[in-house]
C-alpha positions as CSV (number, residue, x, y, z in Angstrom):
1,M,-101.0,20.8,145.5
2,A,-99.9,18.2,147.1
3,S,-96.9,19.0,149.6
4,R,-93.0,17.5,148.8
5,K,-92.0,14.6,150.8
6,N,-88.9,15.7,152.7
7,N,-86.4,13.0,151.3
8,S,-83.5,14.7,153.8
9,I,-80.8,12.4,155.4
10,N,-80.1,13.2,159.3
11,I,-75.9,12.7,159.2
12,K,-74.6,12.7,162.6
13,K,-70.7,12.5,163.1
14,Y,-69.1,10.2,165.5
15,K,-65.3,10.8,167.0
16,N,-63.2,8.6,165.6
17,R,-61.5,6.6,168.1
18,R,-57.8,6.5,168.6
19,E,-55.6,3.9,169.0
20,W,-52.1,3.8,171.1
21,N,-49.0,3.8,169.3
22,V,-46.5,1.5,170.6
23,G,-43.4,3.5,169.5
24,I,-44.8,6.5,170.5
25,I,-45.1,4.7,174.1
26,I,-41.6,3.8,174.1
27,F,-40.4,7.0,173.4
28,I,-42.4,8.5,176.7
29,V,-41.0,5.8,178.6
30,V,-37.4,6.3,177.6
31,L,-37.7,9.9,177.7
32,V,-38.8,10.2,181.3
33,Y,-36.2,7.3,182.2
34,L,-33.4,9.8,180.7
35,I,-34.7,12.8,182.0
36,V,-34.6,11.1,185.7
37,T,-31.1,9.8,185.0
38,V,-29.8,13.2,183.9
39,F,-31.3,14.8,187.2
40,T,-30.2,12.6,189.6
41,Y,-26.4,12.9,188.2
42,A,-27.1,16.1,188.1
43,T,-28.1,16.2,191.6
44,S,-25.7,13.6,193.2
45,K,-22.7,13.7,195.0
46,K,-19.6,13.0,192.3
47,V,-17.0,10.8,193.5
48,S,-13.5,10.5,192.3
49,A,-12.3,7.1,192.3
50,Y,-8.6,6.2,192.6
51,E,-6.7,2.6,191.2
52,V,-4.9,1.2,194.2
53,R,-1.6,0.1,192.4
54,K,1.6,-1.0,194.1
55,G,4.4,1.7,195.2
56,S,7.1,2.4,197.0
57,I,8.3,5.5,199.0
58,V,12.1,6.3,199.4
59,K,12.6,9.2,202.1
60,D,16.8,10.3,201.5
61,N,19.0,13.0,202.2
62,S,22.5,13.4,199.5
63,Y,25.6,14.7,200.9
64,T,28.8,15.0,199.7
65,G,30.8,13.0,202.1
66,F,34.6,13.3,203.0
67,V,36.2,10.2,203.1
68,V,38.8,8.5,205.7
69,R,40.6,5.2,205.8
70,Q,43.4,3.6,207.1
71,E,46.1,4.6,205.0
72,S,49.5,5.6,204.3
73,V,52.1,7.0,201.8
74,V,55.0,5.2,201.0
75,Y,58.0,7.4,199.7
76,S,60.9,6.6,197.6
77,D,64.3,6.2,199.1
78,I,65.8,6.8,195.9
79,G,65.4,9.7,192.8
80,G,65.1,8.3,189.1
81,Y,62.4,7.3,186.8
82,I,59.9,5.2,189.0
83,S,58.2,1.5,187.1
84,Y,54.7,-0.3,188.7
85,Y,54.9,-3.9,189.3
86,Q,50.9,-3.3,189.9
87,N,48.1,-2.0,188.3
88,E,46.2,1.0,190.2
89,N,43.2,-0.7,193.1
90,S,45.4,-4.0,192.9
91,K,45.8,-6.0,196.3
92,V,49.4,-6.9,197.1
93,K,50.8,-9.1,199.4
94,A,53.5,-8.4,202.1
95,G,57.2,-8.6,200.1
96,A,55.5,-8.0,197.0
97,S,57.0,-6.1,194.2
98,V,55.1,-2.6,194.3
99,Y,57.6,0.0,191.9
100,A,61.4,0.2,190.6
101,V,63.4,2.8,190.1
102,S,66.2,3.5,187.3
103,S,68.3,6.4,186.4
104,Q,67.1,6.1,182.6
105,K,63.6,5.0,181.1
106,L,62.6,1.8,180.7
107,T,61.1,0.9,177.3
108,V,57.9,0.0,179.3
109,P,55.1,-2.2,176.3
110,T,53.0,0.2,175.8
111,E,48.8,-0.5,177.1
112,E,48.0,-1.3,173.3
113,K,50.8,-3.9,172.9
114,A,50.6,-5.5,176.7
115,E,47.2,-6.1,175.9
116,E,48.4,-8.1,173.3
117,E,50.9,-9.9,174.9
118,T,48.6,-10.5,178.0
119,A,47.8,-14.1,178.7
120,D,44.7,-16.1,178.3
121,L,43.2,-16.9,181.6
122,N,43.8,-20.1,182.9
123,E,41.0,-22.6,183.4
124,D,40.8,-21.9,187.4
125,M,40.5,-18.3,186.8
126,Q,38.0,-18.6,184.2
127,N,35.6,-21.1,186.2
128,N,35.8,-18.7,188.9
129,L,34.7,-16.0,186.5
130,I,31.6,-18.5,185.0
131,F,30.6,-19.2,189.2
132,K,30.4,-15.7,190.0
133,M,28.1,-15.0,186.5
134,Q,26.1,-18.2,187.3
135,Q,25.6,-17.1,190.9
136,F,24.4,-13.7,189.9
137,N,21.7,-15.1,187.3
138,E,20.2,-17.5,189.7
139,N,19.6,-14.9,192.4
140,Y,19.3,-11.7,190.0
141,D,16.0,-9.6,191.2
142,P,14.9,-6.5,188.9
143,Q,14.0,-5.0,192.1
144,K,17.5,-4.7,192.8
145,Y,19.4,-3.6,189.8
146,S,22.2,-2.2,191.6
147,S,23.4,-5.7,192.3
148,V,24.5,-5.6,188.4
149,Y,27.3,-2.9,189.5
150,S,28.3,-5.7,192.0
151,L,29.1,-8.3,189.9
152,K,31.0,-5.5,187.6
153,N,33.3,-4.7,190.4
154,E,33.6,-8.3,191.2
155,I,34.8,-9.0,187.6
156,T,36.8,-5.8,187.1
157,T,39.0,-6.7,190.8
158,S,39.3,-10.3,189.7
159,L,40.7,-9.2,185.7
160,Q,42.8,-6.5,187.4
161,N,44.6,-8.8,189.9
162,I,45.5,-10.8,186.8
163,G,46.3,-8.1,184.9
164,S,48.5,-6.8,187.8
165,Q,50.2,-10.3,187.8
166,T,51.2,-10.3,183.9
167,K,52.2,-6.6,184.4
168,T,54.9,-7.8,186.4
169,S,56.1,-10.6,184.3
170,Q,56.2,-8.0,181.7
171,L,58.5,-5.6,184.0
172,A,60.7,-8.1,185.4
173,A,61.6,-9.1,181.6
174,V,61.9,-5.3,180.8
175,I,64.6,-5.0,183.8
176,A,66.3,-8.0,182.7
177,S,67.0,-6.8,179.3
178,S,67.8,-3.3,180.3
179,G,71.2,-3.8,181.2
180,Q,70.5,-1.0,184.0
181,D,70.8,-0.6,187.5
182,V,67.3,-0.8,188.6
183,S,66.4,-0.8,192.5
184,S,63.2,-2.6,192.9
185,F,60.8,-2.2,196.2
186,Q,58.6,-4.0,198.0
187,T,55.4,-3.6,200.5
188,S,56.1,-4.1,203.7
189,Q,52.4,-4.8,204.4
190,D,49.4,-6.5,202.8
191,G,47.0,-3.6,201.2
192,I,45.5,-1.7,198.1
193,V,47.9,0.0,195.8
194,V,46.5,3.6,195.3
195,M,48.2,5.8,192.8
196,T,46.8,9.4,194.1
197,V,48.0,11.4,197.0
198,D,46.3,14.4,198.3
199,G,47.5,15.6,201.5
200,Y,44.7,14.0,203.9
201,E,45.7,10.7,204.5
202,S,46.4,11.1,208.1
203,V,43.0,12.7,208.7
204,T,40.8,10.7,211.3
205,K,37.1,10.5,212.3
206,D,38.9,12.4,215.5
207,T,41.2,14.9,214.2
208,F,38.9,16.2,210.7
209,T,37.8,19.4,210.4
210,E,35.1,21.7,208.8
211,E,37.5,22.8,206.0
212,N,38.5,19.6,205.1
213,F,34.6,19.8,203.3
214,D,35.9,22.8,200.9
215,R,36.4,21.3,197.9
216,S,37.5,24.5,196.3
217,S,40.9,24.0,197.2
218,Y,41.6,20.5,197.1
219,E,44.4,19.0,195.0
220,S,45.4,15.4,194.6
221,I,48.8,14.0,192.7
222,Q,48.6,11.5,190.4
223,L,51.7,9.2,190.1
224,Q,52.2,7.3,186.7
225,D,54.5,5.1,184.8
226,Q,57.6,6.3,184.3
227,M,57.4,9.7,185.6
228,Q,60.8,11.2,187.5
229,I,60.5,11.5,190.7
230,E,63.1,13.0,193.7
231,A,64.1,11.1,197.1
232,G,61.9,11.9,199.5
233,E,58.6,12.2,197.5
234,P,55.4,9.7,197.2
235,A,55.9,6.6,195.4
236,Y,52.5,5.1,195.9
237,K,49.7,5.1,198.8
238,L,48.8,1.7,200.7
239,V,45.4,1.5,201.9
240,T,45.9,-0.9,204.8
241,S,41.9,-1.9,206.1
242,E,39.0,-2.8,204.7
243,N,37.5,-0.5,207.6
244,W,36.8,3.2,206.0
245,S,34.3,5.8,207.3
246,V,32.3,8.6,205.3
247,I,31.7,11.9,207.1
248,V,29.0,14.0,206.1
249,Q,28.0,17.6,207.4
250,L,24.5,17.9,208.8
251,D,22.0,20.4,210.1
252,K,20.8,20.7,213.6
253,E,17.5,19.3,213.0
254,T,18.6,16.1,211.0
255,A,21.5,15.6,213.8
256,E,18.7,15.6,216.2
257,E,16.1,13.3,214.6
258,L,19.3,10.6,213.5
259,K,20.6,10.7,217.1
260,E,19.6,7.4,218.3
261,T,20.1,5.9,214.7
262,Q,22.8,3.1,215.1
263,S,22.7,1.7,211.6
264,I,21.2,3.4,208.1
265,K,21.1,2.2,204.6
266,T,23.2,4.1,201.9
267,R,23.1,4.5,198.3
268,I,26.5,5.5,196.9
269,D,25.8,7.8,193.4
270,K,29.5,6.9,192.2
271,D,28.6,3.1,191.2
272,S,24.4,3.3,192.5
273,E,25.5,0.7,195.1
274,T,23.6,0.1,198.0
275,M,25.0,-0.5,201.2
276,W,24.4,-0.6,205.0
277,A,26.8,1.3,207.2
278,D,27.1,1.7,211.3
279,F,25.7,5.5,212.0
280,S,26.4,8.0,214.7
281,V,26.7,11.5,214.8
282,I,29.6,13.8,215.8
283,E,29.2,17.4,217.5
284,K,32.6,19.4,217.1
285,D,32.9,23.0,217.4
286,G,29.4,23.5,217.3
287,K,28.5,21.7,214.2
288,F,27.1,18.7,213.2
289,Y,28.1,15.6,211.1
290,G,27.5,12.1,210.5
291,C,29.5,9.4,210.6
292,L,29.3,6.5,208.8
293,D,31.3,3.5,208.9
294,F,31.6,0.4,206.0
295,D,33.8,-2.7,206.6
296,N,33.9,-4.3,203.5
297,S,34.3,-2.7,199.4
298,M,37.2,-0.5,200.1
299,I,38.6,-1.2,196.8
300,R,35.8,0.2,195.1
301,Y,36.4,3.5,196.1
302,A,39.9,3.3,197.4
303,Q,40.6,6.6,195.1
304,E,37.8,8.7,196.4
305,R,38.5,11.3,198.7
306,Y,34.8,12.7,198.2
307,L,31.7,10.6,197.6
308,N,28.4,11.4,196.6
309,I,26.2,9.1,199.0
310,E,22.5,9.2,199.8
311,L,21.2,8.3,203.6
312,I,18.3,6.1,203.0
313,L,16.1,6.6,205.7
314,E,12.7,5.4,205.0
315,D,12.3,2.6,201.7
316,E,9.1,1.2,202.1
317,T,7.4,-1.0,199.4
318,G,3.3,-1.7,199.4
319,L,0.3,-0.3,198.1
320,K,0.4,3.3,197.4
321,I,-3.2,5.4,198.0
322,P,-3.3,9.2,198.7
323,R,-3.5,10.3,201.7
324,T,-6.7,12.3,201.2
325,S,-8.3,8.9,200.8
326,V,-7.7,8.0,204.4
327,V,-10.1,8.0,207.3
328,E,-10.4,7.0,210.8
329,K,-13.8,5.6,212.1
330,D,-14.8,3.9,215.6
331,F,-15.8,0.7,216.1
332,Y,-16.1,-1.8,218.7
333,V,-14.0,-4.3,220.3
334,I,-14.8,-7.7,221.3
335,P,-12.7,-10.8,222.4
336,E,-12.0,-12.7,219.3
337,E,-12.8,-15.9,221.7
338,Y,-16.8,-14.1,221.5
339,I,-16.8,-15.2,217.3
340,T,-18.1,-17.9,216.1
341,T,-20.3,-19.3,213.5
342,G,-23.6,-20.5,213.6
343,G,-26.1,-23.3,212.3
344,D,-25.3,-24.4,209.3
345,S,-23.5,-21.2,208.2
346,S,-20.0,-20.3,207.5
347,D,-20.5,-16.6,208.0
348,S,-18.7,-15.5,211.0
349,G,-21.0,-13.9,214.1
350,V,-21.6,-13.6,217.8
351,L,-24.0,-15.2,220.4
352,V,-26.4,-12.1,221.8
353,Q,-28.0,-12.8,225.1
354,T,-31.7,-11.9,224.6
355,E,-34.2,-10.5,227.5
356,G,-35.0,-14.3,227.9
357,K,-31.3,-14.6,228.7
358,E,-31.2,-17.4,226.0
359,A,-28.3,-16.5,223.1
360,Q,-29.7,-15.7,219.5
361,F,-26.7,-16.2,217.2
362,K,-26.1,-12.6,214.8
363,T,-23.8,-12.2,212.1
364,I,-21.2,-9.2,211.6
365,D,-18.6,-8.5,209.2
366,I,-15.3,-8.2,210.9
367,Y,-13.2,-5.1,209.9
368,D,-10.4,-5.9,211.8
369,I,-8.6,-8.5,214.2
370,S,-5.6,-7.5,216.5
371,E,-2.5,-8.7,217.4
372,E,-4.2,-8.7,221.2
373,G,-7.0,-11.0,219.9
374,E,-9.4,-7.9,219.5
375,V,-11.8,-8.2,216.9
376,Y,-13.1,-4.8,215.1
377,V,-17.0,-4.6,214.3
378,S,-19.4,-1.7,213.3
379,L,-21.3,0.7,215.6
380,S,-24.0,-0.1,213.3
381,D,-24.3,-3.7,214.5
382,F,-24.9,-3.7,218.3
383,E,-26.1,-1.4,220.4
384,E,-24.0,0.1,223.8
385,G,-24.7,-2.8,226.6
386,T,-25.2,-5.3,224.3
387,I,-24.3,-8.3,226.1
388,L,-22.6,-11.3,224.1
389,I,-22.3,-14.7,225.4
390,K,-18.8,-17.0,225.3
391,P,-19.5,-19.9,223.2
392,E,-19.9,-23.1,225.1
393,S,-19.3,-21.1,228.3
394,S,-21.8,-19.0,230.6
395,E,-18.8,-16.3,230.5
396,T,-20.6,-12.8,228.9
397,Y,-18.8,-10.0,227.7
398,T,-20.6,-6.0,227.1
399,I,-20.0,-4.2,224.5
400,K,-18.9,-0.8,225.1
401,E,-15.1,-0.5,224.3
402,K,-14.5,1.8,221.0
403,K,-11.5,1.8,219.1
404,P,-10.4,3.7,216.1
405,L,-9.0,2.2,213.0
406,K,-7.9,3.8,209.9
407,G,-8.6,3.1,206.5
408,A,-10.1,3.8,203.0
409,Y,-13.6,3.5,201.6
410,N,-13.1,0.3,198.6
411,I,-15.9,1.3,196.0
412,N,-15.2,-2.1,193.7
413,Q,-19.2,-3.4,194.0
414,G,-20.6,0.3,193.9
415,Y,-21.2,1.2,197.0
416,A,-18.5,2.3,199.6
417,V,-17.0,-0.5,202.0
418,F,-14.5,0.6,204.8
419,K,-11.1,-1.6,204.7
420,V,-8.5,-0.9,207.2
421,V,-5.1,0.3,206.4
422,D,-1.4,-0.3,207.9
423,I,0.6,2.3,207.1
424,L,4.2,1.6,206.6
425,C,5.1,5.2,204.9
426,E,4.3,8.5,204.0
427,S,5.5,11.4,202.0
428,D,3.3,14.7,201.5
429,E,1.0,13.2,199.5
430,Y,1.1,9.0,199.4
431,Y,0.7,6.5,201.9
432,I,2.4,3.2,201.4
433,V,0.1,0.3,203.0
434,Q,0.4,-3.3,204.1
435,D,-0.2,-5.4,200.8
436,G,-1.9,-8.7,201.4
437,D,-3.9,-7.6,204.4
438,A,-6.9,-10.4,205.1
439,Y,-8.9,-7.4,206.0
440,G,-7.4,-4.6,204.4
441,L,-6.8,-3.7,200.3
442,N,-5.6,-5.3,197.3
443,N,-3.9,-4.6,193.9
444,Y,-5.8,-2.8,191.4
445,D,-8.5,-2.2,193.7
446,H,-10.7,1.3,193.6
447,I,-11.3,3.5,196.3
448,V,-12.4,7.2,197.2
449,Q,-9.7,9.6,196.6
450,D,-11.5,11.8,199.2
451,G,-12.2,9.9,202.6
452,N,-14.3,12.3,204.2
453,S,-16.9,12.9,201.4
454,M,-17.9,9.2,201.5
455,K,-20.0,7.4,204.3
456,E,-20.2,3.3,205.0
457,D,-22.5,1.6,202.5
458,E,-23.1,5.1,200.0
459,I,-24.1,4.3,196.8
460,V,-21.1,5.6,194.7
461,F,-21.9,7.6,191.6
462,Q,-18.7,8.5,189.5
């Protein structure tokens, strides 16, 4: 039997050729990038940034002051019912009628009726008030809001004087029609009429005592129209000078701090008015007092015996930055006359002497220039002992002197740049530094909040 031919086929298996998927490659790249980024962020030093803004720091001490002024009480020669020609806090000239005394009450117009009978302002009066308001509008500064109170007080004083003229005319008409025997009294000198007496009118800067500051026992008498008085009782008080003083109690430490101060800025709480006063420290019976002397605005406070007053020891406006941002760093100082520009460049630099005695221009970063003409440059720019050549001269300067500067690290560009600061004022947490310094900070700059955590040119991760 013939053999059967082997018809079987030998099948070989080949591995399939894999093709790269572009999406997978991109995914792997992104994944690696994210891992590296997260790792870098997790292990990098975190920096807290602070945005520089304009601000101010006011250091003040508040006191309740005792007011002394040149004032005297005028007593009535006769008894009866008193009527006043003048409104309170009115300025009067010598010889002006101030009050009248009658045996019976006079029928004086009520306040409401008096307002109805008040004459209109004449053209001169109106023009004067309009001029005051125009001046105020032209010179108004929102940062000095207290000037609003000054305008208010000026207008009030003007209207009070006009009101006093009207009241004088009204009272004269009432007296003429009353048929009574009425005695009128005039002032012997110029001054401000005040209707409050308290028994402290004779106290001066030399005679005040610690007991004068005890307000628990303070009493005053308010004099009013148509009140009955006896002969020898107070009729009114006359303030005769624009010079007045406020005495405040000081502790020993504050008195020592202010003993060399000759003038001081103050703010009076009553109307938020800010004024400058001559200042002196008085020591009496082992106690210390501050004496504030003013020479204007008496009419606004003629009724007051006690005033709440603030002594503004510091009031600075500039750029407000945290104290923790400020660091001190050493720099080389070189004379300003050695600074020049090189070739076609406008960059500042110096001429450095090489081994062959030739001059080579080197660009530098200037951090500050002092009033004495000293230029502050980085320690990393030079080695100590480097010799500089003065432009257009054979004079040389050897770099060796170092001086410190205070500054903060600006991180606007993503790395730390030292910027000098000129400190004007400070509080427990902040500094006020000079604004507009050519080598300093600007409004809205971003700086490192903890300056000691950063180095020059270090990359910032926030």
